[in-house]
C-alpha positions as CSV (number, residue, x, y, z in Angstrom):
1,M,-14.4,11.8,-16.1
2,T,-13.5,8.3,-17.0
3,I,-12.9,5.6,-14.3
4,Q,-10.3,2.9,-15.1
5,R,-10.1,-0.3,-13.1
6,F,-7.1,-2.6,-12.9
7,H,-7.2,-6.3,-11.9
8,T,-10.9,-6.3,-11.3
9,G,-12.4,-9.2,-9.6
10,P,-15.9,-10.0,-8.2
11,R,-15.2,-8.2,-4.9
12,M,-12.8,-5.4,-5.7
13,S,-10.3,-3.9,-8.1
14,Q,-6.6,-3.7,-7.1
15,A,-6.4,-0.2,-8.5
16,V,-8.9,2.4,-9.6
17,V,-8.0,5.6,-11.5
18,H,-10.4,8.5,-11.5
19,G,-9.1,11.6,-13.2
20,D,-5.6,12.2,-11.9
21,T,-6.1,10.2,-8.7
22,I,-5.1,6.6,-8.1
23,Y,-6.7,4.5,-5.4
24,L,-5.1,1.2,-4.5
25,A,-6.9,-1.6,-2.7
26,G,-5.2,-2.8,0.5
27,Q,-2.0,-4.6,-0.3
28,V,-0.8,-7.5,1.8
29,G,2.3,-9.8,1.6
30,D,2.8,-13.5,1.9
31,A,0.9,-14.6,5.0
32,N,3.7,-17.1,5.8
33,S,6.4,-14.3,6.2
34,D,7.5,-12.1,9.0
35,I,6.7,-8.4,9.3
36,T,9.8,-7.4,7.4
37,N,9.1,-9.6,4.4
38,Q,5.4,-8.8,4.4
39,T,6.1,-5.1,4.4
40,K,8.7,-5.5,1.5
41,E,6.1,-7.5,-0.5
42,C,3.4,-5.0,0.1
43,L,5.5,-2.1,-1.1
44,A,6.7,-4.0,-4.1
45,K,3.0,-4.5,-5.1
46,V,2.4,-0.8,-4.5
47,D,5.4,0.0,-6.9
48,A,4.1,-2.4,-9.5
49,L,0.5,-1.1,-9.4
50,L,1.5,2.5,-9.4
51,A,3.7,1.9,-12.4
52,E,0.9,0.1,-14.2
53,C,-1.4,3.1,-13.5
54,G,1.2,5.6,-14.8
55,S,2.6,6.9,-11.5
56,S,5.2,6.1,-8.9
57,K,5.8,6.3,-5.1
58,E,7.0,9.9,-5.5
59,N,3.4,10.8,-6.2
60,I,1.8,9.1,-3.2
61,L,-0.6,11.5,-1.5
62,S,-1.8,9.4,1.4
63,T,-1.0,6.1,3.0
64,T,-2.9,4.2,5.6
65,I,-1.1,1.3,7.3
66,W,-2.8,-1.4,9.3
67,L,-0.7,-3.5,11.6
68,A,-2.1,-6.7,13.3
69,D,0.0,-5.8,16.3
70,M,1.6,-2.5,17.1
71,K,4.7,-4.4,18.4
72,D,5.7,-4.6,14.7
73,F,5.6,-0.8,14.3
74,A,9.4,-0.4,14.4
75,A,10.2,-3.3,12.1
76,M,7.6,-2.1,9.5
77,N,9.0,1.5,9.8
78,A,12.5,0.3,9.1
79,V,11.3,-1.1,5.7
80,W,9.1,1.9,5.0
81,D,11.9,4.4,5.8
82,A,14.2,2.7,3.3
83,W,11.5,2.6,0.6
84,V,9.8,6.0,0.8
85,P,11.5,8.7,-1.2
86,Q,12.8,11.4,1.1
87,G,11.3,14.8,0.2
88,H,8.2,13.0,-1.2
89,T,6.8,11.5,2.0
90,P,3.0,11.3,1.9
91,G,0.4,12.0,4.6
92,R,0.3,8.8,6.7
93,A,-1.7,7.1,9.4
94,C,-0.9,3.8,11.1
95,G,-3.1,1.8,13.4
96,E,-3.7,-1.6,14.8
97,A,-6.6,-3.7,13.4
98,K,-7.6,-7.3,12.8
99,L,-6.8,-8.1,9.2
100,A,-8.5,-10.5,6.9
101,T,-6.6,-13.5,8.3
102,P,-4.4,-13.7,11.4
103,D,-1.4,-14.5,9.3
104,F,-1.5,-11.1,7.7
105,L,0.7,-8.8,9.8
106,V,0.4,-5.5,7.7
107,E,-1.7,-4.0,5.0
108,F,-1.1,-0.8,3.1
109,M,-3.8,1.4,1.5
110,I,-2.5,4.1,-0.9
111,I,-3.9,7.1,-2.7
112,A,-1.6,8.7,-5.3
113,A,-1.6,11.3,-8.0
114,K,-1.2,10.5,-11.6
115,P,1.3,13.1,-13.1
């Protein structure tokens, strides 16, 4: 099976497609924004990468969300709930972790199917 890599750099690719499965690197937003805007920016990046790989959010299989502080759980979920297509919600996990920089408040990791 062929492996396709998108936006490949020296450390990682932003998306990798193997067969009919798409793996996205962790997506973060503008480090100078609040949790609401960082979440919106992350999800916009997810939309763009999935489209580039030939898929969409309706085909997300699994999402892992890392929050720098669980106090932001409700605010992140408000954005997530407005974005995720009802009837197509993926498996999901959310936890608290130190992210790459203290200014990052949220990071999304996505696995999706390619229809």
